[in-house]
DOMAR-22265 format. One line per 4 residues: number of its first residue (from 1); their letters; for each residue x, y, z of N, C-alpha, C. Coordinates in nm, 4 decimals, decimal comma, m for minus. Example, Ala and Ser with C-alpha at 12.3 -4.5 7.8 and 13.67 -1.06 7.14 Angstrom:
! DOMAR-22265
1) AS) 1,3190 m0,5690 0,7800 1,2300 m0,4500 0,7800 1,3200 m0,3300 0,7800  1,2850 m0,2250 0,7080 1,3670 m0,1060 0,7140 1,2900 0,0030 0,7870 .
! end
This chain:
! DOMAR-22265
1) MCRN) m8,7830 15,9483 m5,3150 m8,7591 15,8089 m5,2799 m8,8140 15,7183 m5,3823  m8,9423 15,7421 m5,4153 m9,0114 15,6430 m5,4912 m8,9621 15,6345 m5,6419  m8,8985 15,7312 m5,6938 m8,8526 15,7380 m5,8204 m8,7510 15,6295 m5,8531  m8,6916 15,5736 m5,7381 m8,5930 15,4667 m5,7509 m8,6494 15,3299 m5,7752 .
5) IRTL) m8,7887 15,3248 m5,7691 m8,8428 15,1865 m5,7981 m8,8485 15,1758 m5,9448  m8,7855 15,0718 m5,9989 m8,7802 15,0515 m6,1509 m8,8733 14,9409 m6,1893  m8,9066 14,9340 m6,3189 m8,9888 14,8354 m6,3767 m8,9192 14,7143 m6,3765  m8,9682 14,6003 m6,3239 m8,8942 14,4799 m6,3233 m8,9636 14,3725 m6,4110 .
9) HNFE) m9,0700 14,4016 m6,4635 m9,1447 14,2891 m6,5434 m9,0870 14,2974 m6,6930  m9,0803 14,1871 m6,7428 m9,0495 14,1570 m6,8862 m8,9069 14,2006 m6,9271  m8,8135 14,1635 m6,8462 m8,6761 14,1899 m6,8779 m8,6031 14,0462 m6,8951  m8,4997 14,0467 m6,9782 m8,4216 13,9235 m6,9866 m8,2785 13,9676 m6,9599 .
13) PAAA) m8,2160 13,9116 m6,8632 m8,2743 13,8072 m6,7585 m8,3736 13,8673 m6,6706  m8,4564 13,7884 m6,6116 m8,5597 13,8244 m6,5131 m8,4970 13,8923 m6,3946  m8,5805 13,9715 m6,3198 m8,5376 14,0564 m6,2088 m8,4742 13,9525 m6,1092  m8,3661 13,9986 m6,0495 m8,2993 13,9282 m5,9412 m8,3754 13,9572 m5,8079 .
17) DDEV) m8,3479 13,8749 m5,7151 m8,4129 13,8889 m5,5755 m8,3644 14,0242 m5,5261  m8,2425 14,0538 m5,5428 m8,1988 14,1922 m5,4786 m8,2648 14,3110 m5,5476  m8,3096 14,2934 m5,6717 m8,3776 14,4117 m5,7361 m8,5179 14,4174 m5,6736  m8,5843 14,3086 m5,6572 m8,7167 14,2920 m5,6014 m8,7128 14,3564 m5,4603 .
21) WAAA) m8,6002 14,3091 m5,3887 m8,5933 14,3564 m5,2486 m8,5769 14,5147 m5,2436  m8,4889 14,5651 m5,3274 m8,4680 14,6957 m5,3386 m8,5877 14,7852 m5,3717  m8,6824 14,7346 m5,4576 m8,7976 14,7935 m5,4932 m8,8979 14,7943 m5,3747  m8,8972 14,6807 m5,3029 m8,9867 14,6745 m5,1774 m8,9356 14,7628 m5,0727 .
25) LQYV) m8,8149 14,7867 m5,0576 m8,7478 14,8796 m4,9663 m8,7951 15,0097 m4,9895  m8,7845 15,0636 m5,1223 m8,8195 15,1909 m5,1588 m8,9657 15,2067 m5,1403  m9,0482 15,1097 m5,1637 m9,1914 15,1198 m5,1349 m9,2263 15,1488 m4,9955  m9,1653 15,0704 m4,9073 m9,1933 15,0775 m4,7596 m9,1406 15,2167 m4,7115 .
29) RKVS) m9,0213 15,2656 m4,7520 m8,9707 15,3967 m4,7272 m9,0768 15,4994 m4,7486  m9,1287 15,4861 m4,8751 m9,2179 15,5986 m4,9293 m9,3556 15,6025 m4,8382  m9,4101 15,4750 m4,8287 m9,5343 15,4615 m4,7514 m9,5106 15,5039 m4,5998  m9,4050 15,4617 m4,5389 m9,3770 15,4913 m4,4003 m9,3321 15,6467 m4,3791 .
33) GSTK) m9,2813 15,7021 m4,4838 m9,2329 15,8393 m4,4724 m9,0915 15,8428 m4,4026  m9,0243 15,7298 m4,3974 m8,8865 15,7240 m4,3359 m8,7905 15,6457 m4,4065  m8,6678 15,6933 m4,4231 m8,5725 15,6111 m4,4869 m8,5045 15,5160 m4,3910  m8,5022 15,5495 m4,2639 m8,4458 15,4580 m4,1658 m8,5421 15,4632 m4,0512 .
37) PSKA) m8,5990 15,3550 m4,0133 m8,6966 15,3376 m3,9034 m8,6218 15,3604 m3,7740  m8,6983 15,3967 m3,6706 m8,6595 15,4094 m3,5353 m8,6359 15,2639 m3,4829  m8,5575 15,2590 m3,3693 m8,5421 15,1219 m3,3111 m8,6782 15,0541 m3,2803  m8,7640 15,1362 m3,2429 m8,9004 15,0736 m3,2118 m8,9755 15,0114 m3,3344 .
41) NEEV) m8,9433 15,0668 m3,4510 m9,0068 15,0183 m3,5742 m8,9220 14,9348 m3,6652  m8,7975 14,9033 m3,6229 m8,7159 14,8262 m3,7188 m8,7583 14,6930 m3,7595  m8,8222 14,6194 m3,6662 m8,8772 14,4877 m3,6800 m8,9996 14,4995 m3,7814  m9,0835 14,5846 m3,7556 m9,1994 14,6069 m3,8450 m9,1594 14,6486 m3,9797 .
45) FARA) m9,0639 14,7355 m3,9869 m9,0117 14,7918 m4,1276 m8,9548 14,6755 m4,2021  m8,8744 14,5997 m4,1408 m8,8077 14,4762 m4,2018 m8,9044 14,3699 m4,2494  m9,0052 14,3525 m4,1581 m9,1038 14,2460 m4,1958 m9,1895 14,2952 m4,3128  m9,2203 14,4259 m4,3257 m9,2850 14,4819 m4,4302 m9,2184 14,4600 m4,5613 .
49) VEEI) m9,0816 14,5003 m4,5502 m9,0061 14,4889 m4,6721 m8,9996 14,3472 m4,7368  m8,9783 14,2418 m4,6347 m8,9740 14,1078 m4,6744 m9,0997 14,0613 m4,7338  m9,2153 14,0943 m4,6741 m9,3515 14,0557 m4,7202 m9,3755 14,1096 m4,8531  m9,3440 14,2431 m4,8733 m9,3801 14,3082 m5,0035 m9,2847 14,2430 m5,1173 .
53) AHIT) m9,1552 14,2178 m5,0840 m9,0681 14,1544 m5,1815 m9,1131 14,0174 m5,2197  m9,1701 13,9423 m5,1161 m9,2154 13,8068 m5,1551 m9,3384 13,8149 m5,2424  m9,4398 13,9062 m5,2105 m9,5623 13,9234 m5,2943 m9,5181 13,9756 m5,4323  m9,4204 14,0655 m5,4421 m9,3759 14,1172 m5,5732 m9,3139 14,0016 m5,6474 .
57) GHLL) m9,2379 13,9148 m5,5939 m9,1829 13,8077 m5,6557 m9,2856 13,7161 m5,7264  m9,3967 13,6878 m5,6528 m9,5195 13,6196 m5,7004 m9,5706 13,6884 m5,8167  m9,5924 13,8204 m5,8025 m9,6563 13,9046 m5,9106 m9,5700 13,8847 m6,0401  m9,4359 13,9021 m6,0328 m9,3596 13,8988 m6,1341 m9,3635 13,7635 m6,2175 .
61) EDLV) m9,3613 13,6597 m6,1354 m9,3825 13,5253 m6,1853 m9,5057 13,4997 m6,2505  m9,6083 13,5542 m6,2147 m9,7425 13,5301 m6,2638 m9,7975 13,6238 m6,3724  m9,7243 13,7337 m6,4020 m9,7650 13,8273 m6,4964 m9,7398 13,7608 m6,6363  m9,8312 13,7843 m6,7359 m9,8161 13,7427 m6,8658 m9,8147 13,8525 m6,9606 .
65) TTAP) m9,7243 13,8381 m7,0692 m9,7223 13,9309 m7,1672 m9,6821 13,8651 m7,2983  m9,7239 13,9324 m7,4101 m9,6857 13,8835 m7,5426 m9,5860 13,9644 m7,6029  m9,5404 14,0764 m7,5407 m9,4322 14,1592 m7,5840 m9,3053 14,0820 m7,5686  m9,1988 14,1164 m7,6553 m9,0690 14,0490 m7,6409 m9,0042 14,0975 m7,5150 .
69) PKDR) m8,9196 14,0272 m7,4467 m8,8523 14,0789 m7,3301 m8,7556 14,2037 m7,3711  m8,7454 14,2882 m7,2716 m8,6602 14,4094 m7,2899 m8,5157 14,3812 m7,2497  m8,4313 14,4371 m7,3083 m8,2835 14,4298 m7,2762 m8,2531 14,5305 m7,1817  m8,1830 14,4924 m7,0734 m8,1535 14,5867 m6,9605 m8,0579 14,6942 m7,0030 .
73) EVEA) m7,9595 14,6546 m7,0908 m7,8621 14,7578 m7,1316 m7,9187 14,8558 m7,2333  m8,0152 14,8260 m7,3144 m8,0671 14,9049 m7,4065 m8,1594 15,0025 m7,3343  m8,2416 14,9499 m7,2445 m8,3227 15,0383 m7,1541 m8,2475 15,1377 m7,0798  m8,1378 15,0947 m7,0206 m8,0553 15,1804 m6,9361 m7,9866 15,2967 m7,0305 .
77) AKAR) m7,9605 15,2568 m7,1594 m7,8989 15,3701 m7,2470 m8,0117 15,4593 m7,2801  m8,1266 15,4157 m7,3016 m8,2415 15,5046 m7,3324 m8,2649 15,5976 m7,2072  m8,2587 15,5511 m7,0895 m8,2812 15,6274 m6,9693 m8,1743 15,7347 m6,9475  m8,0521 15,6913 m6,9814 m7,9416 15,7946 m6,9808 m7,9590 15,9009 m7,0777 .
81) ARSA) m7,9979 15,8744 m7,2033 m8,0269 15,9601 m7,2968 m8,1426 16,0698 m7,2652  m8,2330 16,0095 m7,2077 m8,3510 16,0974 m7,1616 m8,2983 16,1934 m7,0506  m8,2343 16,1330 m6,9658 m8,1673 16,2268 m6,8531 m8,0835 16,3292 m6,9037  m7,9919 16,2963 m6,9945 m7,9053 16,3905 m7,0456 m7,9827 16,5051 m7,1262 .
85) QRFA) m8,0783 16,4722 m7,1998 m8,1656 16,5660 m7,2659 m8,2416 16,6535 m7,1685  m8,2884 16,5869 m7,0716 m8,3773 16,6567 m6,9671 m8,2965 16,7649 m6,8885  m8,1661 16,7254 m6,8587 m8,0838 16,8104 m6,7707 m7,9852 16,8906 m6,8438  m7,9890 16,8889 m6,9739 m7,8809 16,9620 m7,0706 m7,9088 17,1077 m7,0431 .
89) NT) m8,0229 17,1541 m7,0226 m8,0526 17,3055 m7,0292 m8,0387 17,3626 m6,8773  m8,0003 17,2838 m6,7794 m7,9834 17,3399 m6,6494 m7,8580 17,3882 m6,6136 .
! end
């Protein structure tokens, strides 16, 4: 589950709200140990996702770096190359 959380800081363009929300959802899934909450826990689960997404948004806005922004396409190509190399021998 948690492997789906992507680095969101220092990209051009900046992370979109849906990316931040998806990362928050993955985090809550990992911490709760469930991918889909029961009816009794739906409200708590949804509230946790929204609160974590909100806080993550503030974190991303406030972080400072001197490194140049990364290009999403370049980083995605690097990830695909690493994956192809990693799974080439299987």
